[in-house]
N, C-alpha and C positions, 0 to 999 in steps of 0.2 A: 322931406319927400323930394323925389326927382321931378323934373319937368314932365316926364311921361306919366308919373303917378298923379300929378296935379291936373293934367288934362283928363286922365281917365276918371278921376273922381270929381270933376269940376261941377257936375250937376248937383251932387250932394253938398259940396262946399259952398254953393250959392245959397243954401238954406241958412238963415241967420242963426237959428237955434243950434244947428250942427256945427257951424263955424265957430260960434262964440264959446262953445263948450270944449273946443279942441278935440271933438269926437273922432275925426279922421286919424289923428295921431294915436289916439287910444286904440282904435281898431288895428292900426299897423302893429302895435305892440301886443295885441291880444293873442292868446292861445286857447283854442276851443276844441273840445272833444265832442264829436257828433256820433252817437250810437244809433246805427241804422242807416242803410244806404238805399232804401226803397222809396215808397210813395211819399213819405214825409221827408226822409233824408235827402232826396234828390233836390227839391227846391231849397231846402235849408243850406246844403253845401254850396250849390251854385250861386245862391244869392249872397251868402257870406263871402264867398270868394270874389264875386263881382263887386261887393262893397269895399273889399280891401282888408278883411281880417287877416292878420299876418301869418297865422299858423293854424291849420286844420288837421286834426287827427280823426280819421274816419274808421269806425269799428263795425265790422260786419263779416260774417263767414258764409253768407248765402251766395248763390249764383243767379244770374239773370234767367228768367223763364219766359216763355212766350206769353203766358197769362199776365205777366207784369206790364206789358207794353201799352195797355190801354190807359194806364195812369202814371207809370214811371217814365216820364218823357225824357229823362236824362240818358236813356238807353235806346238803342235801335235794334233792328232785326239781327244785324251782324254781331250784336253783343250777347245773344242767347248762349248760355253755357259759360260765360265768362264770370269771374268773381265781381260781385257788385261794388265792393269797396275800392278795388283796384281800378275798375272802369270809371267810377264816379270821381276818384281822385285825379285820374288822367284828364277827365273833362274839366274839372276845376282848374287844373294847372294850365290847360290850353286856353281857358277863359281868361285867366289872370296869372301871368308868369311871376308877378311880384309876390304871390302868396305861396308859402311853403305848405306842402301836403304830406301826410304820412298815412299809410295803410296799416290798420291794426286788426287783430282778430276780434271775434265776438267777446263782449264783456262777460266775465264770470266772476263769482266771488273770489276765485283764486288769482285772477290777474287784474282785478279792479284797481288796486292801489297803483299798479304800474301804469295802467291806462290813464288814470287821473293825474298822474305826477306831472307837475309843471303847467297844468292848464288853469285858466281863470274861470271858465264856464263850461258846463256840460249841456248838451241838447239831447234829450231823449226822443228819438225818432223811431222807436221800436213799435211793434204791433201786437204785443201780448203782455199780460200783467206779470207773468213770471220774470220777464226781462226788465220790465219797468220797476218792479220792486227791488231787483238786484241793483239797478242804477240808483234808485232812491236811497237804498241803504249805503251804497258806496259814497254817494255825495254827502249824506249825513255824517258818515265817519270822517270824511275829509273836510267838512265844513264849507262845501262848495254850493253855490246856487245852480239851479238847473231849469232850463226851459222844457216844459212837458207838453206834448200834444197827442191827440188820438183822433183817428178818422176811421169809421166803419159804417157800412150801410149808407145811410143818408145823413149821418150826424157827425159833428166834429167838436172837439174841445181843446182849449189851450190854457195854460197857466204858467206862472213862474214860481217855483218852490225854492226853499232854502232852509237854513237852520231853524227859523221861527215856525215854519209850517211846511210839511212835506206831503208827498203823495199818499203815504199810509194814513195820515191824519184825515185826508179827504175821502179816500177810497180804502177803508180798512179791510174790505172783503170784496174780492173780484170774482166770486163764484158766479158762473153762468156767463161771464164775458166771453165774446167770440172775436177771433181775429178776422182779417179780411178774407183769408182763405176759407173761413167757415161761414161768415155772414155775408160776404160780398161787399162791394163798395162802388159807388158811382164815380166814374173816372176822374172828373175834375176836382172832387172833394179833397183828396190828399194835397193837391196843389194849393187850394185855398188855405187849408190848415197849415201846411208847411211854410207857405209864404208869411203867414202871421207869426209862426214860430221864429222865422228868420228876423222879422221885424222886432219881436220882443228881444231876441238876442242882441241885435244892434243897439237897442235902447239900453239894455243892461250894460253892455260893454262901453258904450259911449257916454253913459250918464245923462241921456237926453230923454225928456218926456216922462210920462207916467206909465210904468210897466204894469203887467197883470199880477204882480206879487200881491197876494192876499185876495185875489179875485179869480174867478173861473169864467172864461168866455165859452159860450155854447152856440152851436149853429145847426140849423136844419136846412139841408140843401134844397129840398123841394118847396118849402114855403119861404125860404130866405129869412126866417125868423131867427133873431139873435137875442141872447140874454147875457148879462154880466152879473154873476152871482158873487156877493161879498162873502169871503171866507174868514173864519176866525180860528186862532190856535186853540188847542185843547185847554180846558179850564186848568188853571194852576201853572201853566207854562209861561215863564217870563220871556218876553220877546227881546231880541238883542239889538235890532236896528230899525224896527218899524216895518210893517208889512207892505207899505206902499212906497218905500224908499226908492229913489231913482239914482242914488249915488253909484257911480261906476265901480265895477269890481276891480279895476286896474289901479 
């Protein structure tokens, strides 16, 4: 790393666990696909860029709306009408010029293989189960781990999924689920959930700490009540690497 990078990441490098694992070098070599550039994707992309993840591909085809601004703080009034992915990538590049960024279209079954090509980790920052299932299926086909999160109303959830246990195993039926546009959302909630998703991504990439693989974190914004629920793979499925493994994906 250059002297500028060492200064930039010095507060992370002071952490014994981070330094001993060579986590910063792993981040520098990491390639991540973030699907969704809104309430969850904003804190994910900016914090991964700030932490020094070497390459970020941001997938979204939405534009900034006035109703986004109470929670999507990566945007300002002047961004209304602009493409979210392009605007968020520009913010990430301005935050950290050592990080390469790439704007990508929304993930679909037809382009999923191309969007996942060459990445080590996927972060699902979408806001509806149709998109979430498409990402889960694409990651399952590619054998990639993915950080998943959801924020709606006053509730949030985060987990880390992979070949041993996927989103469809935990939520096989999403009937009745509503997006933020339908159910509303308390402004700071996506920031809380997105920040935890970014933290999980850093742990997965750096091989540091215990991730939420095999566990589901839930949060109630009004009571501040949290739970961590232990998850199990479906009966008869042989696990490949252990649900709570912290081994880096790099």
